[in-house]
C-alpha positions as CSV (number, residue, x, y, z in Angstrom):
1,M,-6.9,32.0,16.8
2,T,-6.0,28.7,15.6
3,P,-2.7,26.9,14.5
4,T,-2.1,26.2,10.5
5,F,1.0,24.7,10.3
6,P,-0.5,21.0,11.8
7,F,-2.7,20.7,8.5
8,Y,0.0,21.1,6.2
9,L,1.9,18.0,8.5
10,E,-1.1,15.5,7.2
11,A,0.8,15.8,3.2
12,I,4.2,16.4,5.0
13,T,3.7,13.0,7.0
14,H,2.6,11.1,3.9
15,F,5.5,12.0,1.2
16,L,8.0,11.2,4.1
17,M,7.0,7.7,4.9
18,L,7.0,7.5,0.6
19,L,10.8,8.1,1.1
20,I,11.0,5.8,4.0
21,M,9.2,2.9,2.3
22,G,11.2,3.6,-0.6
23,V,14.5,4.0,0.5
24,Y,14.0,0.8,2.3
25,A,12.3,-1.3,-0.6
26,W,15.4,-0.3,-2.5
27,K,18.5,-0.6,0.1
28,F,17.2,-3.6,2.3
29,D,14.5,-5.8,1.5
30,N,12.2,-5.2,-2.0
31,R,9.5,-7.6,-1.1
32,F,6.0,-6.9,-2.5
33,R,4.1,-5.6,1.4
34,Y,7.2,-2.9,1.5
35,R,6.1,-1.8,-2.1
36,M,2.7,-1.9,-1.9
37,L,3.4,0.9,1.5
38,A,4.9,2.6,-0.9
39,G,2.5,2.5,-3.7
40,F,0.0,4.0,-0.9
41,Y,2.1,6.6,0.5
42,L,2.7,7.5,-3.4
43,V,-1.0,7.7,-3.5
44,A,-2.1,9.6,-0.6
45,T,0.5,11.9,-0.9
46,A,-1.0,13.0,-4.3
47,L,-4.4,13.0,-3.1
48,L,-3.8,14.9,-0.2
49,I,-1.2,18.2,-1.9
50,Q,-3.8,18.4,-4.9
51,P,-6.0,21.7,-4.8
52,L,-10.3,20.7,-4.0
53,S,-12.7,22.6,-3.2
54,Q,-14.1,21.7,0.3
55,N,-16.4,19.1,-1.2
56,E,-13.8,17.7,-3.1
57,N,-11.7,17.3,0.1
58,I,-14.2,15.2,2.2
59,H,-14.8,12.6,-0.1
60,V,-10.8,12.3,-0.9
61,H,-10.4,11.8,2.7
62,N,-13.5,9.8,3.3
63,A,-12.1,7.6,0.8
64,L,-8.7,7.7,2.3
65,Y,-10.0,5.3,5.4
66,L,-10.7,3.1,3.6
67,F,-7.6,2.7,1.2
68,T,-5.8,2.6,4.7
69,G,-7.8,0.0,6.0
70,L,-7.3,-2.5,3.2
71,V,-3.8,-1.6,2.6
72,F,-2.9,-2.2,6.2
73,A,-5.1,-5.4,5.9
74,G,-2.6,-6.6,2.8
75,Y,0.6,-5.8,5.0
76,F,-0.4,-7.8,8.3
77,F,-1.7,-10.4,6.0
78,A,1.7,-10.6,4.3
79,V,3.8,-10.3,7.8
80,L,2.0,-12.5,10.1
81,Q,3.5,-15.9,10.0
82,T,0.4,-17.7,11.6
83,S,-2.5,-18.7,9.0
84,W,-5.5,-18.0,11.6
85,R,-3.5,-14.4,12.1
86,S,-3.4,-13.6,9.0
87,R,-6.5,-14.4,7.8
88,L,-8.1,-12.5,10.7
89,A,-6.2,-9.8,9.5
90,L,-7.6,-9.4,6.2
91,A,-11.1,-9.9,7.5
92,L,-10.4,-7.5,9.9
93,A,-10.8,-5.1,6.2
94,L,-14.7,-5.9,6.3
95,P,-16.4,-3.9,8.8
96,T,-14.3,-0.8,7.2
97,L,-15.1,-2.0,3.5
98,L,-18.9,-2.4,4.9
99,Y,-19.6,0.7,6.3
100,F,-17.5,2.6,3.3
101,V,-20.0,0.9,1.0
102,Y,-23.1,1.2,3.9
103,Q,-22.4,4.9,3.9
104,L,-22.2,5.3,-0.5
105,V,-25.2,3.4,-0.7
106,G,-27.0,5.7,1.4
107,G,-26.0,8.7,-0.4
108,G,-22.3,9.4,0.9
109,Y,-21.2,11.3,4.1
110,P,-22.3,15.0,3.9
111,W,-19.5,15.9,5.8
112,F,-15.9,14.2,7.3
113,D,-16.6,11.0,8.0
114,S,-14.5,10.8,11.6
115,M,-16.7,6.9,12.4
116,G,-15.1,5.8,9.1
117,Y,-11.6,6.7,10.6
118,A,-12.0,5.2,14.0
119,L,-13.4,1.8,13.2
120,A,-9.8,2.1,10.2
121,S,-8.3,2.7,13.3
122,I,-9.3,0.3,15.6
123,S,-8.9,-2.4,13.5
124,I,-5.3,-1.4,12.7
125,V,-4.7,-1.7,16.7
126,I,-6.6,-4.5,16.8
127,M,-4.0,-6.1,13.4
128,I,-1.0,-4.6,15.6
129,F,-2.1,-6.4,18.8
130,L,-2.1,-9.7,17.0
131,Y,1.6,-9.0,15.8
132,F,2.9,-8.2,19.3
133,H,1.0,-11.5,20.6
134,E,3.0,-13.7,17.4
135,M,6.0,-12.1,18.5
136,L,5.6,-13.2,21.9
137,H,4.6,-16.7,20.9
138,H,7.5,-17.2,18.4
139,V,10.4,-15.8,19.7
140,S,13.2,-14.7,17.4
141,E,16.7,-14.6,17.1
142,T,16.9,-11.9,15.5
143,P,17.0,-7.9,17.5
144,L,14.3,-6.2,18.1
145,L,16.0,-3.1,16.6
146,E,17.0,-4.5,13.9
147,S,13.3,-5.3,12.3
148,F,12.2,-3.0,10.3
149,D,8.5,-4.2,10.3
150,F,8.8,-3.4,14.7
151,W,9.5,0.0,14.1
152,L,6.9,0.5,11.6
153,I,4.5,-0.9,13.9
154,C,5.6,0.7,17.4
155,G,4.8,4.0,14.9
156,W,1.3,3.0,13.7
157,L,0.2,1.7,17.5
158,M,1.4,5.3,19.0
159,Y,-0.6,7.0,16.1
160,H,-4.0,4.4,15.6
161,L,-4.3,4.6,19.3
162,G,-4.6,8.3,19.5
163,A,-6.5,8.3,16.4
164,F,-9.0,5.8,17.6
165,G,-10.0,8.0,20.4
166,I,-9.5,12.0,18.5
167,F,-11.8,10.3,15.5
168,L,-14.2,9.1,18.2
169,T,-14.6,12.6,19.5
170,Y,-14.5,13.6,16.3
171,S,-17.7,12.2,15.3
172,S,-19.5,13.2,18.7
173,L,-18.8,17.2,18.5
174,T,-19.9,16.5,14.4
175,Q,-23.2,15.1,15.8
176,T,-23.8,17.8,18.3
177,M,-23.0,20.0,15.4
178,H,-25.8,19.1,13.3
179,L,-28.0,18.6,16.1
180,V,-27.5,22.4,17.6
181,G,-27.0,24.4,15.0
182,E,-25.1,27.2,13.3
183,S,-24.4,28.4,17.1
184,Y,-22.5,25.3,18.1
185,I,-20.7,25.4,14.6
186,S,-19.0,29.3,15.8
187,T,-18.4,28.4,19.2
188,G,-17.0,24.5,18.3
189,R,-15.0,25.3,15.2
190,D,-11.5,26.2,16.9
191,L,-12.0,22.1,18.7
192,F,-12.1,20.7,15.7
193,T,-8.7,22.4,14.2
194,Y,-7.5,21.7,17.4
195,L,-8.2,17.9,17.0
196,W,-7.3,17.5,13.3
197,G,-3.6,19.3,14.0
198,L,-3.4,16.6,17.1
199,N,-4.3,13.9,14.7
200,N,-1.5,15.1,12.3
201,V,1.7,15.8,14.8
202,L,0.5,12.1,16.3
203,L,0.8,11.1,12.4
204,F,4.2,12.9,12.0
205,L,5.5,11.8,14.9
206,S,4.7,7.7,13.8
207,A,6.8,8.8,10.4
208,L,9.3,9.8,12.8
209,V,9.8,6.5,14.7
210,A,9.9,4.8,11.3
211,A,12.7,7.0,9.9
212,T,15.0,6.1,13.0
213,G,14.0,2.4,12.4
214,L,15.2,3.1,8.9
215,G,18.3,5.3,10.4
216,W,19.2,2.3,13.2
217,K,19.3,0.1,9.9
218,I,21.2,2.1,7.9
219,Y,23.8,2.5,10.8
220,H,23.7,-1.0,11.7
221,R,24.8,-2.2,7.9
222,S,27.6,0.6,8.0
223,Y,28.7,-0.6,11.4
224,Q,29.2,-4.3,10.2
225,L,30.8,-3.1,6.6
């Protein structure tokens, strides 16, 4: 028997992040990068909650990793203060974009493209390390806990580090499945299910980190008043 609830966490988490980004942009900071993230989570939620066939669901997920890589590159381009880091963040979206185009020109991926997700995740992890590298070299007088970007990025780091390993494993299992055949499909299905569930649990935990950051901002503002 395989768990089913973790499968719903993907859409739930994107909706939760939509609410978090919407509240933060409305109450605290309406800059473009936060509105862009809110738009991203709105589109992702809409795509994930609509009823789709298995083939359509694969295409949606295979496009979603490209969308994720591009939006996160735009966010880090805006949040990083030094020009070489912000330009590098944009450049880090190129491998994901080129890989997606390569797969598209080649006829598309007939199954869930976990390698595309792994590529997007490791690119985002590098962007995150650029943020922390800049933070260490440009110390701010503002406490870290008062920075909503810090909370967001810590949650993303937790998720994308774990997701990178999960998607690499998923990719390896997918290739083995298609080499070995139906016998492996029947025995390996539960493992695919648990890996996807674990990925969604990590995604939900990252949203809880962002929600904690928003709660801290709201509490801090009310305390000052």
